[in-house]
N, C-alpha and C positions, 0 to 999 in steps of 0.2 A: 419236243418238250412245250408244254400249256404252261402259260403265265396267266396269274390273276390280278385284275387290275384292282387298285385301291378301293374303287367303288363297289367292285363285288366283294373285296374281302371283307369292307363295312357289313355287308348283308349278311356274310355266311360266318363270321366270326362269333357274333353274340350265339347263333346256334350250335356251334361247335362248344363253345363254353359251357352252355348249359347241359351238353351231352357228356361233357369232361368238367365237371366241377373242382375237379383236383388241381386241373391245371391253371383255372383261375387264382386258386389260393397258393399256388406255388409262385405264380408271377406277382402276387402280391407280399410274398413273404421275401422274394427276392428284392422288389423295390424297396421292401421296408430296411433288409441289409443293407442294400447299396446307398440309403438316404443315413444310416448310421454310420457306415463306412466313410462316409463324406465327411461327418463332424468327428471322425475320430473316437466314437463310443463303442462301447460294446454291446450287443443284443441284450436284453434282460439285465443290465448291469444294475447292480443296486445303486440308490442314490445316495451318494455318502457326502457329508460336510465336514472340511478341516475345521478344527477348534479354532474360534475367533481369537486374534492375539490379545483382543480386549474383552474377553470374557473375565468377568470377576467371580473366581471361585466361593462359594459359600457354603452354609450349613446344609446337610443332606446331600450333598454333591457325592457322586461315586468317582475316584481317581485312579485310572492305572498309570502304575509308575514302575518303570522300567529303569533297571541298572545295568548298563551295558557288560555283559561279560560275570554278571553276579546275579544268577536266577534266584539263589535264596535272599536276595534282597528285593527282587519283583514281585509286586503283588498290587492287588486291587482294594481300596482301600476308602472307607466314608468318612466324610467330613462330619465330626460331631457338633451338635448344638454349640458347643463352646467354641467352633470354629477350627479346633485342630484335627490332627490326623496323626495316628502311631506308625511307627516304620522300625525296623528292625536296626541295631546299633543306635541311632540318633535320640529313638524315643517319640516324644511327641514334639511336633511342631505347627506353627501355625501356618492352616491353609487359607481359609476366609480371608476375603480382603485382597489377594494374591491375582494376578492373571497365573495361567500356567507356565508360562516362560518365567516370570519372578519365581515361582514355587520350586521351580526346576533349581534355579540358580542357588537358590537357598539350600535346598537339599543336597547340591553336589558341594557348598562350602561345610555345610557340617558332615558328610561324609568324608571330605578329604580329611579329617582328622584320626580315619580309620582304614582307608584304603588309599591307593593312588590315584592322581588323577581320576576319579568317577566322572562317567557321563551318565546322565539323567534325562530321561524322557518322561513328562507328565501330560497325560490326557483326560481330557473329562469324560468319564466312560457314560455318566448318567449324570445328565442335569436336572437337578431337584430342587435347586436353591431360587430360582427364579420363579417368582409366583405372582397371581395378582388374585382379587375377591370380586364376588359380585354378590350384591345385597338387593331385598327388597322383591320385587314383583315379576320375577322369574322364575321358570319351571323346576330349574336346579340350582338354587343360590347355593354358594361354597367358594372355595380355595382350589384355584386351577393351576396346572404349570404353565409357564411361559414358555414353549417347547420351542418356538422360532418366534419371527417377527408378527406380532397379531395387533388390530386395532379394536375400537371399541365396539364396532360391528361383530368382529370376530369372537370375540370375550362373551357376547350377547347369544352370538349363535352355540357356543361352547355351551351355554347355560340352559339350551332347550327353547329359547325365545322367552315371549312375554306372558305372562298370567292375563286374565281377561280384563282386571281393571288396573292395568299399569298406565301411568301417566307418562305416554313416550316422549313428550315435548318437554320433559322437566327432568330428564336424565343428567346425570353430572359425575364426573369422575373425581374422587378425592386424592391428591398426589402430595407426597411429602420431597419437598426440594432438599437438594444438598446441607442447606443453612437448618434443615428441622423444619422451616415456616411450611404449613398446611397451605394447598392450593386446592380450588374449586375450577374444575372446567366444565361447563356447561356443553351438553350435548342434545341437541333436537332431533330425535329419531325420523319423524315425519319429514323435516327438512333435507336431512342427511340423504336419505334413501331417493329424494327427488332430484338430487343433484344439488342443491342449496347448501351452502353451509358446510361444503366438503371438508374444510379445515378443521370441524370439530371431530371429526373419526381420527383423532389421534392414536398415535403407536402406544401401547401400553407399557409401561415401565415395572419392573421388580417393586413389588408394595402397594401398586395402584389399586383403588376400591371403586368399582362401578355401583353406583346408587340408582336404581330403578324406583320411584316412589309408587 
Protein backbone atom coordinates (compact mmCIF):
# COMPACT_ATOMS: atom_id res chain seq x y z
CA UNK A 1 0.00 0.00 0.00
CA UNK A 2 1.48 3.32 -1.08
CA UNK A 3 1.58 6.34 1.23
CA UNK A 4 1.68 9.98 0.10
CA UNK A 5 3.85 12.32 2.12
CA UNK A 6 2.52 15.73 3.22
CA UNK A 7 4.99 17.43 0.87
CA UNK A 8 3.80 15.39 -2.10
CA UNK A 9 0.18 16.01 -1.17
CA UNK A 10 0.73 19.79 -1.22
CA UNK A 11 2.09 19.49 -4.77
CA UNK A 12 -0.64 17.17 -6.07
CA UNK A 13 -3.71 18.69 -4.36
CA UNK A 14 -3.90 21.98 -6.40
CA UNK A 15 -3.76 20.00 -9.66
CA UNK A 16 -6.42 17.60 -8.43
CA UNK A 17 -8.74 20.40 -7.39
CA UNK A 18 -8.25 22.15 -10.73
CA UNK A 19 -9.39 18.97 -12.51
CA UNK A 20 -12.33 18.49 -10.13
CA UNK A 21 -13.60 21.97 -9.15
CA UNK A 22 -16.79 20.51 -7.77
CA UNK A 23 -14.79 18.96 -4.97
CA UNK A 24 -13.37 22.35 -3.95
CA UNK A 25 -16.86 23.83 -3.91
CA UNK A 26 -18.14 20.95 -1.81
CA UNK A 27 -15.29 21.43 0.65
CA UNK A 28 -16.05 25.13 0.92
CA UNK A 29 -19.76 24.52 1.50
CA UNK A 30 -18.93 21.87 4.12
CA UNK A 31 -16.63 24.29 5.92
CA UNK A 32 -19.34 26.95 5.85
CA UNK A 33 -21.91 24.57 7.24
CA UNK A 34 -19.54 23.47 10.00
CA UNK A 35 -18.90 27.10 10.87
CA UNK A 36 -22.63 27.79 10.99
CA UNK A 37 -23.26 24.68 13.03
CA UNK A 38 -20.66 25.85 15.55
CA UNK A 39 -22.64 29.03 16.14
CA UNK A 40 -26.00 27.29 16.23
CA UNK A 41 -27.26 29.29 13.22
CA UNK A 42 -29.02 27.81 10.22
CA UNK A 43 -27.60 28.23 6.70
CA UNK A 44 -29.32 30.93 4.70
CA UNK A 45 -31.63 31.69 7.63
CA UNK A 46 -33.24 35.13 7.33
CA UNK A 47 -31.94 37.72 9.72
CA UNK A 48 -34.69 38.64 12.14
CA UNK A 49 -34.85 41.16 14.92
CA UNK A 50 -37.02 41.01 17.99
CA UNK A 51 -39.11 44.08 18.67
CA UNK A 52 -37.20 46.35 20.98
CA UNK A 53 -39.05 46.42 24.29
CA UNK A 54 -38.45 50.18 24.38
CA UNK A 55 -39.75 50.84 20.85
CA UNK A 56 -42.40 53.54 20.98
CA UNK A 57 -45.28 53.06 18.54
CA UNK A 58 -46.19 56.03 16.36
CA UNK A 59 -48.46 57.09 13.51
CA UNK A 60 -48.08 55.09 10.27
CA UNK A 61 -46.74 51.99 12.04
CA UNK A 62 -48.49 48.73 11.15
CA UNK A 63 -49.21 46.41 14.07
CA UNK A 64 -49.89 42.67 14.04
CA UNK A 65 -52.28 42.02 16.92
CA UNK A 66 -52.99 38.42 17.85
CA UNK A 67 -55.57 37.34 20.41
CA UNK A 68 -54.98 33.77 21.49
CA UNK A 69 -57.78 31.39 20.44
CA UNK A 70 -59.72 34.32 18.97
CA UNK A 71 -58.79 34.41 15.25
CA UNK A 72 -61.68 36.71 14.38
CA UNK A 73 -60.14 39.35 16.67
CA UNK A 74 -56.58 38.93 15.36
CA UNK A 75 -55.45 41.16 12.52
CA UNK A 76 -52.92 43.67 11.17
CA UNK A 77 -53.94 47.26 11.80
CA UNK A 78 -52.36 50.61 10.85
CA UNK A 79 -51.86 53.36 13.38
CA UNK A 80 -53.72 56.39 12.09
CA UNK A 81 -52.35 59.96 12.12
CA UNK A 82 -54.38 60.58 15.29
CA UNK A 83 -52.34 57.84 16.99
CA UNK A 84 -55.24 55.38 17.28
CA UNK A 85 -55.93 51.92 15.89
CA UNK A 86 -59.31 50.24 15.51
CA UNK A 87 -59.99 46.73 16.81
CA UNK A 88 -63.11 44.54 16.97
CA UNK A 89 -65.20 44.78 20.14
CA UNK A 90 -63.19 47.58 21.74
CA UNK A 91 -63.15 50.01 18.80
CA UNK A 92 -60.53 52.77 18.82
CA UNK A 93 -57.57 52.43 21.15
CA UNK A 94 -54.61 54.78 21.58
CA UNK A 95 -51.52 53.07 20.20
CA UNK A 96 -49.13 55.97 19.62
CA UNK A 97 -46.83 56.68 22.56
CA UNK A 98 -47.00 53.12 23.89
CA UNK A 99 -44.49 50.31 23.64
CA UNK A 100 -45.83 47.02 22.20
CA UNK A 101 -45.91 45.56 25.72
CA UNK A 102 -47.89 48.52 27.09
CA UNK A 103 -50.38 48.39 24.24
CA UNK A 104 -50.72 44.64 24.73
CA UNK A 105 -51.70 45.18 28.37
CA UNK A 106 -54.19 47.91 27.42
CA UNK A 107 -55.88 45.69 24.82
CA UNK A 108 -56.09 42.79 27.29
CA UNK A 109 -57.69 45.12 29.85
CA UNK A 110 -60.34 46.34 27.38
CA UNK A 111 -61.03 42.89 25.93
CA UNK A 112 -61.54 41.46 29.41
CA UNK A 113 -64.95 43.20 29.38
CA UNK A 114 -66.06 40.86 26.58
CA UNK A 115 -64.01 37.63 26.80
CA UNK A 116 -62.50 35.69 29.66
CA UNK A 117 -58.77 36.17 30.36
CA UNK A 118 -57.65 37.38 26.90
CA UNK A 119 -54.03 36.80 25.94
CA UNK A 120 -52.77 39.36 23.43
CA UNK A 121 -49.53 39.69 21.47
CA UNK A 122 -48.58 42.94 19.74
CA UNK A 123 -45.82 42.98 17.12
CA UNK A 124 -44.64 45.99 15.14
CA UNK A 125 -45.03 44.55 11.65
CA UNK A 126 -43.93 47.68 9.79
CA UNK A 127 -42.07 50.47 11.58
CA UNK A 128 -42.92 53.58 9.59
CA UNK A 129 -43.26 56.25 12.26
CA UNK A 130 -39.58 56.78 13.03
CA UNK A 131 -38.23 59.15 10.40
CA UNK A 132 -35.57 61.82 9.85
CA UNK A 133 -35.27 64.66 7.35
CA UNK A 134 -32.34 65.84 5.28
CA UNK A 135 -32.42 69.14 3.41
CA UNK A 136 -30.06 71.34 1.42
CA UNK A 137 -27.20 70.43 -0.91
CA UNK A 138 -27.68 66.67 -1.17
CA UNK A 139 -28.71 64.62 -4.18
CA UNK A 140 -32.04 63.44 -2.77
CA UNK A 141 -33.34 65.68 0.03
CA UNK A 142 -36.45 64.45 1.77
CA UNK A 143 -37.81 62.33 4.60
CA UNK A 144 -36.39 58.86 5.27
CA UNK A 145 -37.30 55.98 7.56
CA UNK A 146 -35.09 55.20 10.52
CA UNK A 147 -35.19 51.48 9.83
CA UNK A 148 -32.44 50.82 12.38
CA UNK A 149 -29.55 52.59 14.11
CA UNK A 150 -28.30 55.31 11.74
CA UNK A 151 -25.69 58.05 12.10
CA UNK A 152 -25.37 61.40 10.33
CA UNK A 153 -23.01 59.81 7.80
CA UNK A 154 -25.58 57.08 7.14
CA UNK A 155 -28.24 59.74 6.58
CA UNK A 156 -26.09 61.61 4.07
CA UNK A 157 -25.37 58.37 2.23
CA UNK A 158 -29.09 57.56 2.20
CA UNK A 159 -29.70 60.90 0.47
CA UNK A 160 -27.19 60.07 -2.28
CA UNK A 161 -24.30 62.23 -1.04
CA UNK A 162 -23.50 65.86 -1.63
CA UNK A 163 -24.13 68.21 -4.52
CA UNK A 164 -21.23 70.13 -6.02
CA UNK A 165 -21.46 73.27 -3.87
CA UNK A 166 -22.25 71.68 -0.50
CA UNK A 167 -20.47 73.29 2.46
CA UNK A 168 -19.34 70.06 4.03
CA UNK A 169 -17.70 71.75 7.01
CA UNK A 170 -20.87 73.59 8.06
CA UNK A 171 -23.42 70.76 8.27
CA UNK A 172 -25.61 70.58 11.37
CA UNK A 173 -28.43 68.52 12.84
CA UNK A 174 -31.57 70.17 14.22
CA UNK A 175 -33.04 68.18 17.09
CA UNK A 176 -36.04 68.77 19.33
CA UNK A 177 -35.50 67.75 22.93
CA UNK A 178 -38.08 66.19 25.28
CA UNK A 179 -38.94 69.64 26.64
CA UNK A 180 -39.52 71.03 23.15
CA UNK A 181 -36.26 73.00 23.03
CA UNK A 182 -34.43 73.03 19.69
CA UNK A 183 -30.82 71.90 19.66
CA UNK A 184 -28.23 72.47 16.92
CA UNK A 185 -25.51 69.82 16.59
CA UNK A 186 -22.52 70.72 14.41
CA UNK A 187 -21.12 68.19 11.94
CA UNK A 188 -17.87 68.81 10.05
CA UNK A 189 -17.81 66.13 7.36
CA UNK A 190 -14.18 66.77 6.42
CA UNK A 191 -12.99 66.26 9.99
CA UNK A 192 -15.20 63.27 10.74
CA UNK A 193 -14.08 61.19 7.75
CA UNK A 194 -10.45 61.84 8.75
CA UNK A 195 -11.16 60.32 12.14
CA UNK A 196 -11.32 63.64 13.97
CA UNK A 197 -14.44 64.79 15.83
CA UNK A 198 -15.96 61.30 15.61
CA UNK A 199 -18.36 62.32 18.37
CA UNK A 200 -20.11 64.61 15.90
CA UNK A 201 -21.31 61.58 13.96
CA UNK A 202 -24.24 61.14 16.33
CA UNK A 203 -26.93 58.51 16.04
CA UNK A 204 -30.04 59.99 14.48
CA UNK A 205 -33.30 60.22 16.39
CA UNK A 206 -36.88 60.43 15.23
CA UNK A 207 -37.63 63.94 13.97
CA UNK A 208 -33.98 64.96 13.42
CA UNK A 209 -33.26 67.20 10.43
CA UNK A 210 -29.84 67.15 8.79
CA UNK A 211 -29.09 70.51 7.16
CA UNK A 212 -26.42 70.65 4.43
CA UNK A 213 -25.84 74.32 3.48
